[in-house]
C-alpha angles and dihedrals in degrees: 000000000000121000118244104260092211092053090045091050090047092050091048091051090051091049090052091049091049092049092050090049091051093046089054090059091061124085109269097250092048092050090048090051091051092050093046095049103035102031103028097033098232120156121249088249093052090052092048090053093047093049094040091234132129116268093240090053090054090049090052092048091051094048093048092042094053090051091051092046092050090051093046092049092049097248125161124250106234 
């Protein structure tokens, strides 16, 4: 059975809207770090250099941000 492409597209659009909403709840630098690493494929070090922040700070931001995003998106804690 093939999924209805319109429904799939609609679901994808809603998922994108939900993700954008959740990203907007994060502090600006944390949201920027998430986008740079997970959407643009930059390394943690590259993001640290761009933001002028220590590498360990960026690691902490990303860890905390992913937890907040998971919670916001209704994900399960494993």
